[in-house]
N, C-alpha and C positions, 0 to 999 in steps of 0.2 A: 940500376945503371942504364943509361940511354944507349941504344944501338943505332948507329948511323952508317949508311952505305950510299955513296954517290948522291948526296942530297936527300936521301930517304931516311925515315925514322921508323922504328918499330912501334906499333900501337897494339896494346893488349886488350882482349875482350874476355870478360868473365862469362862462362857458359854454365847453364844448368844441366847437370847430368841426370837422366831419367832413371827409373827403377831398373831398367835393363842395361844400365851402364853406357848409354849413348847420349851425347857423343863420348868418345873414349878419352877425352881430355876436359879439364875444367877451365883452362885458359887457352886461347888461341892468340898467337901474335901474327900481325899482318904488316906488310910494308906500306908506307904512306908518305906523302909529301907534306911537310910542315908548312902551313900557309902563314905562320907568324902571328896569328890573331887568336890563338887558342883552339884552332881547328886544323884538321888535316884532310887531304884527299886520299882516299884508299887507292893503292896502286897495285893491288893483286886481288885475285879471286879468293874469297874466304872459303875455307874448308868446312867449318862447323858453325861459325857465328851466323845467327839468323837475323833477318831484317836489314842487312847491309849488302852492298855489292861494290864492285870496283867503280871508282870515280865518284862515289858518294862523298860528300863533305860531312865530317862528323866532328863534334866538339870533343876535346880531350881534357882530362884532368891529369896533372903530373903529381905523382906522390913524392914523399921525402927522399926516395932513392933515385928519383928522376925517371921513373917508369911512366909512360903515357898510357892512360886507361881510356878506352872508348866510352863516350857518352852518347848523347842524343844525336840523331841525324839532323843536320842543319839544312842540307839540300840533297835530295835523292837524285841520282844520276840518270834514272830511267833504265839502267842496266838491271838485269836480274841474274841470280846465281841458281844453277841447277846442279845438284849433286847426285851422282849415281854410284851404287855399289855394283860393280861389274861381276856377273855370275858366269857368263859364258867362258869356257875354258879355264874355270877356276880363277877368273880375274887376272889372268897372266898379263905380262907386259904387252904382248902382241895384241891381246883382246882389248886392253885399255887404249892402246894406240889406235886401233881400228875404230873404237867408239869416238875418240877425239877427231879423227879424220872424217868420219861420217857426219858428225854434227858441224864440223868446220865448213863443210860444203853448204850448210844452211845458214852460215853467217856467225857462228860462235867461235870463241877461242877457249882455251882451257888447258888443264894439265892433269896428269895422273899421279896417284899416290899409292905406291906398292903396298905399304903396310896394311892398309885397309881395303885394298882392291877397288879404290875409288877413282872417279874422275870428277872434277869440278869444272863446270862449264860457265863461262861468262857470256851472257846473251845480251847484246846491245839492242836498242829499240828498233833498229832497222833490219834485224834478222827475220827470217821467215818463220814467225811464231806459230802459224797454223800447221806448217809441215813439221816443225820441231815437236809440237804437241802430239801429232799423229805418230811420229817416230817413237817418242817416249812411251806412248800407250802400246804400240806394237811390240817394242822391245821388252816391255814389262810382261805382256801377255805371252811372249815367246820364251820367257825365262832368261833373257840375255842380261838384264840388269834389274835392280830394285831401286 
Protein backbone atom coordinates (compact mmCIF):
# COMPACT_ATOMS: atom_id res chain seq x y z
CA UNK A 1 0.00 0.00 0.00
CA UNK A 2 1.27 3.47 -0.87
CA UNK A 3 1.43 6.02 1.93
CA UNK A 4 0.97 9.68 0.93
CA UNK A 5 1.14 12.82 3.10
CA UNK A 6 0.88 16.36 1.69
CA UNK A 7 2.30 15.41 -1.70
CA UNK A 8 4.91 13.17 -0.09
CA UNK A 9 5.23 9.43 -0.52
CA UNK A 10 6.99 6.77 1.52
CA UNK A 11 10.05 5.13 -0.01
CA UNK A 12 11.41 1.97 1.56
CA UNK A 13 15.04 0.92 1.67
CA UNK A 14 16.23 -2.60 2.41
CA UNK A 15 19.03 -2.68 4.98
CA UNK A 16 21.67 -5.28 5.69
CA UNK A 17 21.72 -6.16 9.38
CA UNK A 18 25.22 -7.08 10.59
CA UNK A 19 26.25 -9.87 12.97
CA UNK A 20 25.74 -7.51 15.92
CA UNK A 21 22.12 -6.81 14.92
CA UNK A 22 22.82 -3.31 13.57
CA UNK A 23 20.96 -1.56 12.22
CA UNK A 24 18.07 -2.68 14.41
CA UNK A 25 15.67 -2.81 11.42
CA UNK A 26 15.86 -4.50 8.02
CA UNK A 27 13.74 -1.87 6.23
CA UNK A 28 13.65 1.90 6.66
CA UNK A 29 10.86 4.05 5.25
CA UNK A 30 11.57 7.67 4.35
CA UNK A 31 9.43 10.56 3.13
CA UNK A 32 10.08 11.72 -0.42
CA UNK A 33 8.54 13.85 -3.16
CA UNK A 34 7.48 11.83 -6.20
CA UNK A 35 8.97 13.51 -9.29
CA UNK A 36 6.66 11.58 -11.64
CA UNK A 37 9.37 9.96 -13.74
CA UNK A 38 10.22 6.91 -11.64
CA UNK A 39 12.36 8.98 -9.28
CA UNK A 40 11.82 10.71 -5.95
CA UNK A 41 13.60 13.43 -3.98
CA UNK A 42 14.25 12.32 -0.40
CA UNK A 43 12.68 14.77 2.02
CA UNK A 44 13.95 13.59 5.36
CA UNK A 45 17.20 12.55 6.95
CA UNK A 46 17.67 8.77 6.86
CA UNK A 47 18.22 7.04 10.19
CA UNK A 48 19.85 3.86 8.96
CA UNK A 49 20.02 3.76 5.13
CA UNK A 50 23.60 4.29 3.97
CA UNK A 51 24.70 6.14 0.87
CA UNK A 52 21.72 8.50 0.71
CA UNK A 53 20.92 11.89 2.22
CA UNK A 54 18.08 14.38 2.14
CA UNK A 55 17.44 15.95 -1.28
CA UNK A 56 19.09 13.06 -3.15
CA UNK A 57 17.19 12.01 -6.27
CA UNK A 58 16.77 8.25 -6.31
CA UNK A 59 15.15 5.82 -8.70
CA UNK A 60 12.30 3.77 -7.25
CA UNK A 61 10.66 0.52 -8.17
CA UNK A 62 7.02 -0.03 -7.25
CA UNK A 63 6.05 -3.57 -6.26
CA UNK A 64 2.70 -5.33 -6.76
CA UNK A 65 1.36 -3.85 -3.49
CA UNK A 66 2.29 -0.31 -4.57
CA UNK A 67 5.25 -0.05 -2.20
CA UNK A 68 8.07 2.14 -3.50
CA UNK A 69 11.53 0.62 -3.04
CA UNK A 70 14.68 2.74 -3.21
CA UNK A 71 17.07 1.98 -6.03
CA UNK A 72 20.14 3.74 -7.34
CA UNK A 73 20.94 7.38 -6.66
CA UNK A 74 20.37 9.37 -9.85
CA UNK A 75 21.68 12.67 -8.49
CA UNK A 76 23.36 13.19 -5.13
CA UNK A 77 22.38 16.37 -3.32
CA UNK A 78 25.80 17.11 -1.78
CA UNK A 79 24.18 16.80 1.66
CA UNK A 80 25.53 14.17 4.00
CA UNK A 81 24.05 12.36 6.95
CA UNK A 82 25.80 11.89 10.28
CA UNK A 83 24.30 9.59 12.87
CA UNK A 84 25.30 9.65 16.52
CA UNK A 85 24.37 7.42 19.41
CA UNK A 86 24.26 9.82 22.34
CA UNK A 87 26.01 8.42 25.42
CA UNK A 88 26.06 11.49 27.67
CA UNK A 89 23.36 11.34 30.37
CA UNK A 90 22.25 7.96 29.01
CA UNK A 91 21.11 9.54 25.75
CA UNK A 92 18.30 11.41 27.51
CA UNK A 93 15.96 13.69 25.58
CA UNK A 94 17.78 16.71 27.00
CA UNK A 95 21.17 15.30 25.95
CA UNK A 96 19.93 14.59 22.42
CA UNK A 97 18.45 18.08 22.18
CA UNK A 98 21.74 19.62 23.32
CA UNK A 99 23.59 17.70 20.59
CA UNK A 100 21.12 18.92 17.96
CA UNK A 101 21.43 22.54 19.15
CA UNK A 102 25.24 22.38 19.24
CA UNK A 103 25.52 21.07 15.69
CA UNK A 104 22.76 23.40 14.48
CA UNK A 105 25.07 26.33 15.25
CA UNK A 106 27.49 24.82 12.72
CA UNK A 107 24.86 24.71 9.96
CA UNK A 108 23.17 21.33 10.37
CA UNK A 109 19.57 20.30 10.93
CA UNK A 110 18.42 17.01 12.38
CA UNK A 111 16.26 15.16 14.83
CA UNK A 112 16.48 12.74 17.71
CA UNK A 113 15.18 9.21 18.13
CA UNK A 114 14.52 8.17 21.71
CA UNK A 115 14.34 4.40 21.13
CA UNK A 116 18.00 4.13 20.11
CA UNK A 117 19.34 7.29 21.86
CA UNK A 118 20.26 8.60 18.41
CA UNK A 119 20.42 11.84 16.53
CA UNK A 120 20.59 12.04 12.76
CA UNK A 121 22.17 15.20 11.40
CA UNK A 122 21.61 16.55 7.91
CA UNK A 123 24.76 18.39 6.83
CA UNK A 124 24.41 20.68 3.80
CA UNK A 125 27.48 21.49 1.69
CA UNK A 126 27.73 25.03 3.10
CA UNK A 127 27.95 23.87 6.74
CA UNK A 128 31.22 24.38 8.61
CA UNK A 129 32.62 20.91 7.88
CA UNK A 130 36.00 21.36 9.56
CA UNK A 131 34.40 22.52 12.84
CA UNK A 132 31.82 19.72 12.60
CA UNK A 133 34.59 17.14 12.21
CA UNK A 134 36.55 18.55 15.17
CA UNK A 135 33.42 18.53 17.33
CA UNK A 136 32.60 14.95 16.29
CA UNK A 137 36.08 13.78 17.22
CA UNK A 138 36.09 15.75 20.50
CA UNK A 139 32.68 14.42 21.58
CA UNK A 140 33.69 10.86 20.72
CA UNK A 141 36.92 11.21 22.74
CA UNK A 142 34.94 12.65 25.68
CA UNK A 143 32.44 9.77 25.57
CA UNK A 144 29.51 12.06 24.71
CA UNK A 145 28.52 10.05 21.64
CA UNK A 146 29.54 7.26 19.35
